[in-house]
PDB file of N, CA, C and O in Angstrom:
ATOM      1  N   MET A   1      -5.000  27.717 -70.621  1.00  0.00           N
ATOM      2  CA  MET A   1      -4.712  28.475 -71.820  1.00  0.00           C
ATOM      3  C   MET A   1      -5.578  27.900 -72.943  1.00  0.00           C
ATOM      4  O   MET A   1      -5.417  26.747 -73.345  1.00  0.00           O
ATOM      5  N   ASP A   2      -6.481  28.715 -73.430  1.00  0.00           N
ATOM      6  CA  ASP A   2      -7.393  28.228 -74.453  1.00  0.00           C
ATOM      7  C   ASP A   2      -6.846  28.486 -75.854  1.00  0.00           C
ATOM      8  O   ASP A   2      -5.836  29.164 -76.040  1.00  0.00           O
ATOM      9  N   ALA A   3      -7.540  27.929 -76.811  1.00  0.00           N
ATOM     10  CA  ALA A   3      -7.072  27.992 -78.196  1.00  0.00           C
ATOM     11  C   ALA A   3      -7.089  29.412 -78.752  1.00  0.00           C
ATOM     12  O   ALA A   3      -6.223  29.777 -79.547  1.00  0.00           O
ATOM     13  N   GLU A   4      -8.064  30.211 -78.342  1.00  0.00           N
ATOM     14  CA  GLU A   4      -8.140  31.589 -78.829  1.00  0.00           C
ATOM     15  C   GLU A   4      -6.920  32.393 -78.401  1.00  0.00           C
ATOM     16  O   GLU A   4      -6.380  33.173 -79.185  1.00  0.00           O
ATOM     17  N   LEU A   5      -6.491  32.206 -77.173  1.00  0.00           N
ATOM     18  CA  LEU A   5      -5.320  32.923 -76.666  1.00  0.00           C
ATOM     19  C   LEU A   5      -4.052  32.493 -77.394  1.00  0.00           C
ATOM     20  O   LEU A   5      -3.201  33.324 -77.710  1.00  0.00           O
ATOM     21  N   ILE A   6      -3.931  31.215 -77.655  1.00  0.00           N
ATOM     22  CA  ILE A   6      -2.756  30.712 -78.373  1.00  0.00           C
ATOM     23  C   ILE A   6      -2.711  31.274 -79.788  1.00  0.00           C
ATOM     24  O   ILE A   6      -1.659  31.710 -80.255  1.00  0.00           O
ATOM     25  N   VAL A   7      -3.849  31.263 -80.464  1.00  0.00           N
ATOM     26  CA  VAL A   7      -3.903  31.798 -81.834  1.00  0.00           C
ATOM     27  C   VAL A   7      -3.630  33.299 -81.822  1.00  0.00           C
ATOM     28  O   VAL A   7      -2.949  33.815 -82.708  1.00  0.00           O
ATOM     29  N   SER A   8      -4.155  33.994 -80.832  1.00  0.00           N
ATOM     30  CA  SER A   8      -3.912  35.432 -80.726  1.00  0.00           C
ATOM     31  C   SER A   8      -2.429  35.738 -80.500  1.00  0.00           C
ATOM     32  O   SER A   8      -1.867  36.616 -81.156  1.00  0.00           O
ATOM     33  N   LEU A   9      -1.801  35.019 -79.578  1.00  0.00           N
ATOM     34  CA  LEU A   9      -0.368  35.225 -79.331  1.00  0.00           C
ATOM     35  C   LEU A   9       0.471  34.881 -80.555  1.00  0.00           C
ATOM     36  O   LEU A   9       1.433  35.579 -80.875  1.00  0.00           O
ATOM     37  N   LEU A  10       0.100  33.804 -81.233  1.00  0.00           N
ATOM     38  CA  LEU A  10       0.838  33.406 -82.429  1.00  0.00           C
ATOM     39  C   LEU A  10       0.709  34.443 -83.534  1.00  0.00           C
ATOM     40  O   LEU A  10       1.692  34.765 -84.202  1.00  0.00           O
ATOM     41  N   SER A  11      -0.487  34.964 -83.729  1.00  0.00           N
ATOM     42  CA  SER A  11      -0.664  35.967 -84.782  1.00  0.00           C
ATOM     43  C   SER A  11       0.064  37.265 -84.438  1.00  0.00           C
ATOM     44  O   SER A  11       0.642  37.897 -85.322  1.00  0.00           O
ATOM     45  N   GLU A  12       0.045  37.671 -83.168  1.00  0.00           N
ATOM     46  CA  GLU A  12       0.778  38.871 -82.760  1.00  0.00           C
ATOM     47  C   GLU A  12       2.281  38.685 -82.944  1.00  0.00           C
ATOM     48  O   GLU A  12       2.980  39.603 -83.372  1.00  0.00           O
ATOM     49  N   THR A  13       2.770  37.498 -82.619  1.00  0.00           N
ATOM     50  CA  THR A  13       4.197  37.217 -82.766  1.00  0.00           C
ATOM     51  C   THR A  13       4.610  37.229 -84.230  1.00  0.00           C
ATOM     52  O   THR A  13       5.640  37.806 -84.580  1.00  0.00           O
ATOM     53  N   LEU A  14       3.824  36.602 -85.080  1.00  0.00           N
ATOM     54  CA  LEU A  14       4.140  36.591 -86.512  1.00  0.00           C
ATOM     55  C   LEU A  14       4.074  37.992 -87.109  1.00  0.00           C
ATOM     56  O   LEU A  14       4.897  38.354 -87.950  1.00  0.00           O
ATOM     57  N   TYR A  15       3.091  38.781 -86.672  1.00  0.00           N
ATOM     58  CA  TYR A  15       3.006  40.162 -87.142  1.00  0.00           C
ATOM     59  C   TYR A  15       4.235  40.968 -86.717  1.00  0.00           C
ATOM     60  O   TYR A  15       4.757  41.765 -87.497  1.00  0.00           O
ATOM     61  N   LEU A  16       4.693  40.763 -85.488  1.00  0.00           N
ATOM     62  CA  LEU A  16       5.894  41.457 -85.012  1.00  0.00           C
ATOM     63  C   LEU A  16       7.118  41.049 -85.832  1.00  0.00           C
ATOM     64  O   LEU A  16       7.934  41.898 -86.193  1.00  0.00           O
ATOM     65  N   ILE A  17       7.246  39.769 -86.123  1.00  0.00           N
ATOM     66  CA  ILE A  17       8.382  39.292 -86.915  1.00  0.00           C
ATOM     67  C   ILE A  17       8.371  39.938 -88.294  1.00  0.00           C
ATOM     68  O   ILE A  17       9.408  40.390 -88.780  1.00  0.00           O
ATOM     69  N   ILE A  18       7.216  39.981 -88.914  1.00  0.00           N
ATOM     70  CA  ILE A  18       7.111  40.595 -90.248  1.00  0.00           C
ATOM     71  C   ILE A  18       7.395  42.086 -90.177  1.00  0.00           C
ATOM     72  O   ILE A  18       8.075  42.638 -91.042  1.00  0.00           O
ATOM     73  N   LYS A  19       6.864  42.742 -89.132  1.00  0.00           N
ATOM     74  CA  LYS A  19       7.038  44.192 -89.001  1.00  0.00           C
ATOM     75  C   LYS A  19       8.496  44.585 -88.800  1.00  0.00           C
ATOM     76  O   LYS A  19       8.959  45.551 -89.407  1.00  0.00           O
ATOM     77  N   VAL A  20       9.229  43.857 -87.959  1.00  0.00           N
ATOM     78  CA  VAL A  20      10.610  44.254 -87.672  1.00  0.00           C
ATOM     79  C   VAL A  20      11.588  43.783 -88.742  1.00  0.00           C
ATOM     80  O   VAL A  20      12.679  44.340 -88.863  1.00  0.00           O
ATOM     81  N   SER A  21      11.221  42.773 -89.515  1.00  0.00           N
ATOM     82  CA  SER A  21      12.140  42.318 -90.561  1.00  0.00           C
ATOM     83  C   SER A  21      11.880  42.999 -91.907  1.00  0.00           C
ATOM     84  O   SER A  21      12.720  42.928 -92.804  1.00  0.00           O
ATOM     85  N   ALA A  22      10.742  43.649 -92.053  1.00  0.00           N
ATOM     86  CA  ALA A  22      10.380  44.272 -93.325  1.00  0.00           C
ATOM     87  C   ALA A  22      11.379  45.320 -93.822  1.00  0.00           C
ATOM     88  O   ALA A  22      11.707  45.299 -95.008  1.00  0.00           O
ATOM     89  N   PRO A  23      11.879  46.230 -92.987  1.00  0.00           N
ATOM     90  CA  PRO A  23      12.816  47.225 -93.524  1.00  0.00           C
ATOM     91  C   PRO A  23      14.066  46.597 -94.139  1.00  0.00           C
ATOM     92  O   PRO A  23      14.510  47.028 -95.204  1.00  0.00           O
ATOM     93  N   MET A  24      14.631  45.598 -93.491  1.00  0.00           N
ATOM     94  CA  MET A  24      15.835  44.954 -94.020  1.00  0.00           C
ATOM     95  C   MET A  24      15.538  44.175 -95.294  1.00  0.00           C
ATOM     96  O   MET A  24      16.331  44.199 -96.235  1.00  0.00           O
ATOM     97  N   LEU A  25      14.407  43.487 -95.329  1.00  0.00           N
ATOM     98  CA  LEU A  25      14.059  42.702 -96.504  1.00  0.00           C
ATOM     99  C   LEU A  25      13.751  43.582 -97.708  1.00  0.00           C
ATOM    100  O   LEU A  25      14.149  43.268 -98.829  1.00  0.00           O
ATOM    101  N   ILE A  26      13.045  44.679 -97.477  1.00  0.00           N
ATOM    102  CA  ILE A  26      12.697  45.575 -98.578  1.00  0.00           C
ATOM    103  C   ILE A  26      13.944  46.231 -99.155  1.00  0.00           C
ATOM    104  O   ILE A  26      14.103  46.304-100.374  1.00  0.00           O
ATOM    105  N   VAL A  27      14.831  46.707 -98.282  1.00  0.00           N
ATOM    106  CA  VAL A  27      16.070  47.328 -98.763  1.00  0.00           C
ATOM    107  C   VAL A  27      16.929  46.311 -99.500  1.00  0.00           C
ATOM    108  O   VAL A  27      17.507  46.631-100.539  1.00  0.00           O
ATOM    109  N   SER A  28      17.023  45.104 -98.986  1.00  0.00           N
ATOM    110  CA  SER A  28      17.796  44.056 -99.644  1.00  0.00           C
ATOM    111  C   SER A  28      17.212  43.730-101.015  1.00  0.00           C
ATOM    112  O   SER A  28      17.956  43.510-101.971  1.00  0.00           O
ATOM    113  N   LEU A  29      15.894  43.698-101.115  1.00  0.00           N
ATOM    114  CA  LEU A  29      15.242  43.440-102.393  1.00  0.00           C
ATOM    115  C   LEU A  29      15.526  44.543-103.393  1.00  0.00           C
ATOM    116  O   LEU A  29      15.827  44.268-104.554  1.00  0.00           O
ATOM    117  N   ILE A  30      15.433  45.783-102.955  1.00  0.00           N
ATOM    118  CA  ILE A  30      15.667  46.915-103.860  1.00  0.00           C
ATOM    119  C   ILE A  30      17.121  46.952-104.313  1.00  0.00           C
ATOM    120  O   ILE A  30      17.395  47.134-105.500  1.00  0.00           O
ATOM    121  N   VAL A  31      18.057  46.780-103.381  1.00  0.00           N
ATOM    122  CA  VAL A  31      19.483  46.786-103.738  1.00  0.00           C
ATOM    123  C   VAL A  31      19.797  45.634-104.684  1.00  0.00           C
ATOM    124  O   VAL A  31      20.539  45.819-105.648  1.00  0.00           O
ATOM    125  N   GLY A  32      19.251  44.458-104.429  1.00  0.00           N
ATOM    126  CA  GLY A  32      19.475  43.314-105.303  1.00  0.00           C
ATOM    127  C   GLY A  32      18.929  43.552-106.694  1.00  0.00           C
ATOM    128  O   GLY A  32      19.551  43.166-107.684  1.00  0.00           O
ATOM    129  N   LEU A  33      17.766  44.188-106.777  1.00  0.00           N
ATOM    130  CA  LEU A  33      17.179  44.497-108.080  1.00  0.00           C
ATOM    131  C   LEU A  33      18.026  45.501-108.857  1.00  0.00           C
ATOM    132  O   LEU A  33      18.254  45.336-110.055  1.00  0.00           O
ATOM    133  N   VAL A  34      18.488  46.542-108.166  1.00  0.00           N
ATOM    134  CA  VAL A  34      19.326  47.550-108.829  1.00  0.00           C
ATOM    135  C   VAL A  34      20.638  46.936-109.307  1.00  0.00           C
ATOM    136  O   VAL A  34      21.072  47.195-110.429  1.00  0.00           O
ATOM    137  N   VAL A  35      21.264  46.130-108.468  1.00  0.00           N
ATOM    138  CA  VAL A  35      22.529  45.506-108.849  1.00  0.00           C
ATOM    139  C   VAL A  35      22.324  44.535-110.008  1.00  0.00           C
ATOM    140  O   VAL A  35      23.161  44.463-110.908  1.00  0.00           O
ATOM    141  N   SER A  36      21.233  43.798-109.998  1.00  0.00           N
ATOM    142  CA  SER A  36      20.996  42.860-111.096  1.00  0.00           C
ATOM    143  C   SER A  36      20.708  43.582-112.400  1.00  0.00           C
ATOM    144  O   SER A  36      21.085  43.102-113.470  1.00  0.00           O
ATOM    145  N   ILE A  37      20.045  44.729-112.326  1.00  0.00           N
ATOM    146  CA  ILE A  37      19.832  45.529-113.542  1.00  0.00           C
ATOM    147  C   ILE A  37      21.167  46.052-114.056  1.00  0.00           C
ATOM    148  O   ILE A  37      21.423  46.022-115.260  1.00  0.00           O
ATOM    149  N   LEU A  38      22.024  46.535-113.146  1.00  0.00           N
ATOM    150  CA  LEU A  38      23.347  47.000-113.561  1.00  0.00           C
ATOM    151  C   LEU A  38      24.182  45.858-114.146  1.00  0.00           C
ATOM    152  O   LEU A  38      24.929  46.073-115.100  1.00  0.00           O
ATOM    153  N   GLN A  39      24.068  44.662-113.596  1.00  0.00           N
ATOM    154  CA  GLN A  39      24.796  43.517-114.132  1.00  0.00           C
ATOM    155  C   GLN A  39      24.298  43.170-115.530  1.00  0.00           C
ATOM    156  O   GLN A  39      25.090  42.814-116.402  1.00  0.00           O
ATOM    157  N   THR A  40      22.998  43.270-115.745  1.00  0.00           N
ATOM    158  CA  THR A  40      22.445  42.970-117.059  1.00  0.00           C
ATOM    159  C   THR A  40      22.877  44.004-118.082  1.00  0.00           C
ATOM    160  O   THR A  40      23.220  43.657-119.213  1.00  0.00           O
ATOM    161  N   VAL A  41      22.864  45.260-117.696  1.00  0.00           N
ATOM    162  CA  VAL A  41      23.240  46.332-118.626  1.00  0.00           C
ATOM    163  C   VAL A  41      24.715  46.253-118.981  1.00  0.00           C
ATOM    164  O   VAL A  41      25.088  46.455-120.137  1.00  0.00           O
ATOM    165  N   THR A  42      25.557  45.962-117.998  1.00  0.00           N
ATOM    166  CA  THR A  42      27.004  45.955-118.246  1.00  0.00           C
ATOM    167  C   THR A  42      27.539  44.570-118.621  1.00  0.00           C
ATOM    168  O   THR A  42      28.734  44.423-118.876  1.00  0.00           O
ATOM    169  N   SER A  43      26.687  43.574-118.656  1.00  0.00           N
ATOM    170  CA  SER A  43      27.067  42.193-118.997  1.00  0.00           C
ATOM    171  C   SER A  43      28.110  41.610-118.044  1.00  0.00           C
ATOM    172  O   SER A  43      28.896  40.747-118.435  1.00  0.00           O
ATOM    173  N   ILE A  44      28.118  42.071-116.817  1.00  0.00           N
ATOM    174  CA  ILE A  44      28.990  41.487-115.790  1.00  0.00           C
ATOM    175  C   ILE A  44      28.160  40.453-115.051  1.00  0.00           C
ATOM    176  O   ILE A  44      27.168  40.804-114.413  1.00  0.00           O
ATOM    177  N   GLN A  45      28.535  39.210-115.123  1.00  0.00           N
ATOM    178  CA  GLN A  45      27.770  38.140-114.496  1.00  0.00           C
ATOM    179  C   GLN A  45      28.548  37.524-113.339  1.00  0.00           C
ATOM    180  O   GLN A  45      28.854  36.331-113.352  1.00  0.00           O
ATOM    181  N   GLU A  46      28.862  38.332-112.352  1.00  0.00           N
ATOM    182  CA  GLU A  46      29.581  37.868-111.173  1.00  0.00           C
ATOM    183  C   GLU A  46      28.582  37.707-110.034  1.00  0.00           C
ATOM    184  O   GLU A  46      27.912  38.668-109.656  1.00  0.00           O
ATOM    185  N   GLN A  47      28.477  36.497-109.485  1.00  0.00           N
ATOM    186  CA  GLN A  47      27.488  36.221-108.450  1.00  0.00           C
ATOM    187  C   GLN A  47      27.798  36.927-107.127  1.00  0.00           C
ATOM    188  O   GLN A  47      26.883  37.290-106.388  1.00  0.00           O
ATOM    189  N   THR A  48      29.067  37.118-106.832  1.00  0.00           N
ATOM    190  CA  THR A  48      29.423  37.738-105.557  1.00  0.00           C
ATOM    191  C   THR A  48      29.252  39.250-105.565  1.00  0.00           C
ATOM    192  O   THR A  48      29.359  39.887-104.516  1.00  0.00           O
ATOM    193  N   LEU A  49      28.992  39.827-106.715  1.00  0.00           N
ATOM    194  CA  LEU A  49      28.837  41.280-106.815  1.00  0.00           C
ATOM    195  C   LEU A  49      27.600  41.771-106.069  1.00  0.00           C
ATOM    196  O   LEU A  49      27.591  42.904-105.586  1.00  0.00           O
ATOM    197  N   THR A  50      26.575  40.965-105.963  1.00  0.00           N
ATOM    198  CA  THR A  50      25.361  41.401-105.260  1.00  0.00           C
ATOM    199  C   THR A  50      25.490  41.272-103.750  1.00  0.00           C
ATOM    200  O   THR A  50      24.742  41.911-103.010  1.00  0.00           O
ATOM    201  N   PHE A  51      26.416  40.465-103.290  1.00  0.00           N
ATOM    202  CA  PHE A  51      26.507  40.191-101.856  1.00  0.00           C
ATOM    203  C   PHE A  51      26.961  41.407-101.054  1.00  0.00           C
ATOM    204  O   PHE A  51      26.344  41.736-100.041  1.00  0.00           O
ATOM    205  N   VAL A  52      28.007  42.065-101.478  1.00  0.00           N
ATOM    206  CA  VAL A  52      28.575  43.183-100.706  1.00  0.00           C
ATOM    207  C   VAL A  52      27.615  44.372-100.620  1.00  0.00           C
ATOM    208  O   VAL A  52      27.424  44.893 -99.521  1.00  0.00           O
ATOM    209  N   PRO A  53      26.999  44.830-101.716  1.00  0.00           N
ATOM    210  CA  PRO A  53      26.046  45.944-101.560  1.00  0.00           C
ATOM    211  C   PRO A  53      24.851  45.601-100.667  1.00  0.00           C
ATOM    212  O   PRO A  53      24.382  46.443 -99.900  1.00  0.00           O
ATOM    213  N   LYS A  54      24.361  44.361-100.770  1.00  0.00           N
ATOM    214  CA  LYS A  54      23.252  43.966 -99.896  1.00  0.00           C
ATOM    215  C   LYS A  54      23.685  43.966 -98.436  1.00  0.00           C
ATOM    216  O   LYS A  54      22.948  44.437 -97.570  1.00  0.00           O
ATOM    217  N   LEU A  55      24.862  43.448 -98.162  1.00  0.00           N
ATOM    218  CA  LEU A  55      25.368  43.392 -96.804  1.00  0.00           C
ATOM    219  C   LEU A  55      25.533  44.792 -96.218  1.00  0.00           C
ATOM    220  O   LEU A  55      25.133  45.046 -95.082  1.00  0.00           O
ATOM    221  N   ILE A  56      26.114  45.686 -96.986  1.00  0.00           N
ATOM    222  CA  ILE A  56      26.306  47.069 -96.527  1.00  0.00           C
ATOM    223  C   ILE A  56      24.964  47.756 -96.308  1.00  0.00           C
ATOM    224  O   ILE A  56      24.786  48.466 -95.319  1.00  0.00           O
ATOM    225  N   SER A  57      24.018  47.550 -97.223  1.00  0.00           N
ATOM    226  CA  SER A  57      22.717  48.204 -97.075  1.00  0.00           C
ATOM    227  C   SER A  57      21.954  47.668 -95.863  1.00  0.00           C
ATOM    228  O   SER A  57      21.270  48.428 -95.177  1.00  0.00           O
ATOM    229  N   ILE A  58      22.065  46.376 -95.598  1.00  0.00           N
ATOM    230  CA  ILE A  58      21.386  45.822 -94.420  1.00  0.00           C
ATOM    231  C   ILE A  58      22.013  46.363 -93.136  1.00  0.00           C
ATOM    232  O   ILE A  58      21.295  46.662 -92.183  1.00  0.00           O
ATOM    233  N   PHE A  59      23.333  46.492 -93.096  1.00  0.00           N
ATOM    234  CA  PHE A  59      23.978  47.082 -91.924  1.00  0.00           C
ATOM    235  C   PHE A  59      23.540  48.533 -91.722  1.00  0.00           C
ATOM    236  O   PHE A  59      23.322  48.963 -90.589  1.00  0.00           O
ATOM    237  N   LEU A  60      23.409  49.291 -92.820  1.00  0.00           N
ATOM    238  CA  LEU A  60      22.942  50.672 -92.702  1.00  0.00           C
ATOM    239  C   LEU A  60      21.507  50.737 -92.180  1.00  0.00           C
ATOM    240  O   LEU A  60      21.182  51.581 -91.344  1.00  0.00           O
ATOM    241  N   VAL A  61      20.660  49.852 -92.672  1.00  0.00           N
ATOM    242  CA  VAL A  61      19.275  49.820 -92.189  1.00  0.00           C
ATOM    243  C   VAL A  61      19.238  49.448 -90.717  1.00  0.00           C
ATOM    244  O   VAL A  61      18.461  50.022 -89.955  1.00  0.00           O
ATOM    245  N   LEU A  62      20.068  48.494 -90.306  1.00  0.00           N
ATOM    246  CA  LEU A  62      20.113  48.136 -88.888  1.00  0.00           C
ATOM    247  C   LEU A  62      20.599  49.299 -88.027  1.00  0.00           C
ATOM    248  O   LEU A  62      20.114  49.490 -86.912  1.00  0.00           O
ATOM    249  N   MET A  63      21.547  50.070 -88.536  1.00  0.00           N
ATOM    250  CA  MET A  63      22.021  51.228 -87.778  1.00  0.00           C
ATOM    251  C   MET A  63      20.932  52.291 -87.672  1.00  0.00           C
ATOM    252  O   MET A  63      20.795  52.936 -86.632  1.00  0.00           O
ATOM    253  N   ILE A  64      20.158  52.478 -88.736  1.00  0.00           N
ATOM    254  CA  ILE A  64      19.118  53.504 -88.740  1.00  0.00           C
ATOM    255  C   ILE A  64      17.880  53.051 -87.968  1.00  0.00           C
ATOM    256  O   ILE A  64      17.346  53.802 -87.152  1.00  0.00           O
ATOM    257  N   ALA A  65      17.423  51.817 -88.227  1.00  0.00           N
ATOM    258  CA  ALA A  65      16.160  51.355 -87.640  1.00  0.00           C
ATOM    259  C   ALA A  65      16.356  50.416 -86.458  1.00  0.00           C
ATOM    260  O   ALA A  65      15.383  49.847 -85.964  1.00  0.00           O
ATOM    261  N   GLY A  66      17.570  50.243 -86.001  1.00  0.00           N
ATOM    262  CA  GLY A  66      17.839  49.299 -84.921  1.00  0.00           C
ATOM    263  C   GLY A  66      17.121  49.623 -83.631  1.00  0.00           C
ATOM    264  O   GLY A  66      16.611  48.723 -82.964  1.00  0.00           O
ATOM    265  N   SER A  67      17.071  50.898 -83.264  1.00  0.00           N
ATOM    266  CA  SER A  67      16.397  51.265 -82.014  1.00  0.00           C
ATOM    267  C   SER A  67      14.895  51.032 -82.119  1.00  0.00           C
ATOM    268  O   SER A  67      14.263  50.634 -81.141  1.00  0.00           O
ATOM    269  N   TRP A  68      14.320  51.276 -83.287  1.00  0.00           N
ATOM    270  CA  TRP A  68      12.891  51.024 -83.489  1.00  0.00           C
ATOM    271  C   TRP A  68      12.588  49.529 -83.391  1.00  0.00           C
ATOM    272  O   TRP A  68      11.599  49.129 -82.777  1.00  0.00           O
ATOM    273  N   ILE A  69      13.437  48.716 -83.995  1.00  0.00           N
ATOM    274  CA  ILE A  69      13.271  47.262 -83.938  1.00  0.00           C
ATOM    275  C   ILE A  69      13.370  46.773 -82.500  1.00  0.00           C
ATOM    276  O   ILE A  69      12.534  45.995 -82.039  1.00  0.00           O
ATOM    277  N   LEU A  70      14.395  47.232 -81.801  1.00  0.00           N
ATOM    278  CA  LEU A  70      14.588  46.819 -80.411  1.00  0.00           C
ATOM    279  C   LEU A  70      13.439  47.271 -79.520  1.00  0.00           C
ATOM    280  O   LEU A  70      13.011  46.526 -78.638  1.00  0.00           O
ATOM    281  N   THR A  71      12.936  48.476 -79.737  1.00  0.00           N
ATOM    282  CA  THR A  71      11.817  48.983 -78.957  1.00  0.00           C
ATOM    283  C   THR A  71      10.576  48.118 -79.149  1.00  0.00           C
ATOM    284  O   THR A  71       9.884  47.798 -78.182  1.00  0.00           O
ATOM    285  N   ASN A  72      10.292  47.739 -80.393  1.00  0.00           N
ATOM    286  CA  ASN A  72       9.129  46.885 -80.659  1.00  0.00           C
ATOM    287  C   ASN A  72       9.262  45.524 -79.991  1.00  0.00           C
ATOM    288  O   ASN A  72       8.297  45.015 -79.421  1.00  0.00           O
ATOM    289  N   ILE A  73      10.431  44.942 -80.056  1.00  0.00           N
ATOM    290  CA  ILE A  73      10.643  43.625 -79.458  1.00  0.00           C
ATOM    291  C   ILE A  73      10.565  43.701 -77.936  1.00  0.00           C
ATOM    292  O   ILE A  73       9.968  42.832 -77.302  1.00  0.00           O
ATOM    293  N   VAL A  74      11.162  44.732 -77.348  1.00  0.00           N
ATOM    294  CA  VAL A  74      11.126  44.890 -75.889  1.00  0.00           C
ATOM    295  C   VAL A  74       9.698  45.134 -75.401  1.00  0.00           C
ATOM    296  O   VAL A  74       9.301  44.591 -74.371  1.00  0.00           O
ATOM    297  N   GLU A  75       8.924  45.942 -76.123  1.00  0.00           N
ATOM    298  CA  GLU A  75       7.536  46.178 -75.740  1.00  0.00           C
ATOM    299  C   GLU A  75       6.727  44.889 -75.771  1.00  0.00           C
ATOM    300  O   GLU A  75       5.923  44.639 -74.873  1.00  0.00           O
ATOM    301  N   TYR A  76       6.932  44.071 -76.793  1.00  0.00           N
ATOM    302  CA  TYR A  76       6.190  42.814 -76.888  1.00  0.00           C
ATOM    303  C   TYR A  76       6.611  41.851 -75.780  1.00  0.00           C
ATOM    304  O   TYR A  76       5.762  41.192 -75.179  1.00  0.00           O
ATOM    305  N   MET A  77       7.903  41.764 -75.508  1.00  0.00           N
ATOM    306  CA  MET A  77       8.367  40.878 -74.440  1.00  0.00           C
ATOM    307  C   MET A  77       7.876  41.358 -73.083  1.00  0.00           C
ATOM    308  O   MET A  77       7.544  40.539 -72.226  1.00  0.00           O
ATOM    309  N   THR A  78       7.822  42.659 -72.870  1.00  0.00           N
ATOM    310  CA  THR A  78       7.281  43.206 -71.624  1.00  0.00           C
ATOM    311  C   THR A  78       5.812  42.827 -71.474  1.00  0.00           C
ATOM    312  O   THR A  78       5.369  42.444 -70.391  1.00  0.00           O
ATOM    313  N   TYR A  79       5.066  42.936 -72.561  1.00  0.00           N
ATOM    314  CA  TYR A  79       3.657  42.519 -72.542  1.00  0.00           C
ATOM    315  C   TYR A  79       3.535  41.041 -72.178  1.00  0.00           C
ATOM    316  O   TYR A  79       2.687  40.666 -71.368  1.00  0.00           O
ATOM    317  N   LEU A  80       4.378  40.205 -72.773  1.00  0.00           N
ATOM    318  CA  LEU A  80       4.325  38.770 -72.481  1.00  0.00           C
ATOM    319  C   LEU A  80       4.663  38.483 -71.019  1.00  0.00           C
ATOM    320  O   LEU A  80       3.988  37.683 -70.371  1.00  0.00           O
ATOM    321  N   PHE A  81       5.702  39.129 -70.501  1.00  0.00           N
ATOM    322  CA  PHE A  81       6.108  38.872 -69.118  1.00  0.00           C
ATOM    323  C   PHE A  81       5.093  39.412 -68.110  1.00  0.00           C
ATOM    324  O   PHE A  81       4.862  38.795 -67.070  1.00  0.00           O
ATOM    325  N   GLU A  82       4.487  40.566 -68.417  1.00  0.00           N
ATOM    326  CA  GLU A  82       3.504  41.132 -67.498  1.00  0.00           C
ATOM    327  C   GLU A  82       2.235  40.284 -67.432  1.00  0.00           C
ATOM    328  O   GLU A  82       1.587  40.223 -66.387  1.00  0.00           O
ATOM    329  N   ASN A  83       1.883  39.643 -68.515  1.00  0.00           N
ATOM    330  CA  ASN A  83       0.657  38.840 -68.572  1.00  0.00           C
ATOM    331  C   ASN A  83       0.931  37.343 -68.496  1.00  0.00           C
ATOM    332  O   ASN A  83       0.098  36.539 -68.913  1.00  0.00           O
ATOM    333  N   PHE A  84       2.064  36.971 -67.979  1.00  0.00           N
ATOM    334  CA  PHE A  84       2.444  35.558 -67.928  1.00  0.00           C
ATOM    335  C   PHE A  84       1.476  34.731 -67.102  1.00  0.00           C
ATOM    336  O   PHE A  84       1.172  33.593 -67.458  1.00  0.00           O
ATOM    337  N   ASN A  85       0.991  35.290 -66.008  1.00  0.00           N
ATOM    338  CA  ASN A  85       0.063  34.554 -65.142  1.00  0.00           C
ATOM    339  C   ASN A  85      -1.225  34.186 -65.875  1.00  0.00           C
ATOM    340  O   ASN A  85      -1.761  33.095 -65.682  1.00  0.00           O
ATOM    341  N   SER A  86      -1.711  35.079 -66.700  1.00  0.00           N
ATOM    342  CA  SER A  86      -2.954  34.777 -67.435  1.00  0.00           C
ATOM    343  C   SER A  86      -2.725  33.750 -68.543  1.00  0.00           C
ATOM    344  O   SER A  86      -3.670  33.098 -68.989  1.00  0.00           O
ATOM    345  N   PHE A  87      -1.490  33.604 -68.985  1.00  0.00           N
ATOM    346  CA  PHE A  87      -1.199  32.647 -70.055  1.00  0.00           C
ATOM    347  C   PHE A  87      -1.117  31.208 -69.530  1.00  0.00           C
ATOM    348  O   PHE A  87      -1.415  30.271 -70.270  1.00  0.00           O
ATOM    349  N   ILE A  88      -0.725  31.024 -68.289  1.00  0.00           N
ATOM    350  CA  ILE A  88      -0.518  29.654 -67.794  1.00  0.00           C
ATOM    351  C   ILE A  88      -1.748  29.054 -67.136  1.00  0.00           C
ATOM    352  O   ILE A  88      -1.711  27.890 -66.738  1.00  0.00           O
ATOM    353  N   ARG A  89      -2.809  29.783 -67.009  1.00  0.00           N
ATOM    354  CA  ARG A  89      -4.030  29.235 -66.403  1.00  0.00           C
ATOM    355  C   ARG A  89      -4.756  28.334 -67.349  1.00  0.00           C
ATOM    356  O   ARG A  89      -5.803  27.788 -67.001  1.00  0.00           O
TER     357      ARG A  89
END
């Protein structure tokens, strides 16, 4: 296993991690921003107020995009298992 293959696998893995986590992170960021703006406007400074909307929004994103996330991960793992022999040489 040469260095080019290791770097290639590492970059593909990191790209997959970023790709499948992006929908949840973006939605969490947007919900957190909206809630913090509402807290500033209404002068409610409760730290736990942002937790529940973020949690609900992340669960909704997982319900909507869960099959896409799972498909991407399964495809990558299938690629890794099918090419395992070439990785150990």
